N, C-alpha and C positions, 0 to 999 in steps of 0.2 A: 602456337604449339602447346599441347597439353603439359600441365605442370609436372606430371609423373615422368615424362621424358626428360625434362630439364633436371629433375632430381636424380636421375640415373646417369647424368653426365653427357647426355646427347645434346650437342650444341644447336642442332637444327633438325627440322623434320626429315624423316627418311622416306624415300620413294621406293616402293618395291616394284622392280621392273619385271622380274620373272618369278614364277612359282611352279614347282613340280615339273621341271623340265629336265629331260635327260637326252643323251645322244652319244654316238660313237663315231669317231673320225678315224678311218683306217690310214695307216702310213702308206705313202705312195699313191694315194687316190685324191684327185683334185675335188674339193668340195666347194660349192657355191653358197654364199650367204647373200640373200637379196632382200631389199626393202626400200622404202621411199627415203628421200633425202631427210636427214634429221631423225631417223628411226632408231639410231643407236647402234648401228652395225660396228662401227669402229670402236666404240666404247666396249661393246661385248667382246670383240676380239682382243682388245687390250687387257681386259680383266682375265680372259681365259689364258692369255700368254704371260700373265704376271707383270705386265708393264704399267698397270694403273696404280698411281701412287697416292692420289687424293681420294677423298670420299670414304665410303664404308662398303665393304663387300662381305658377304656371309654365305657359307655353303661349301660344298665339296667340289673340287675340280680334279 
């Protein structure tokens, strides 16, 4: 890990999963999220629902 990350208090490298993504989910409309096993579907939904307690998240929801 680069020294400058440690000096800013980042204990481990960060992995950027998404960039410049937007979307709208309408109430009362079933929306499907598909992807291969291990693609991060559950983690994405946990982050969006505010259930993710570990790690680092950044951005607007």
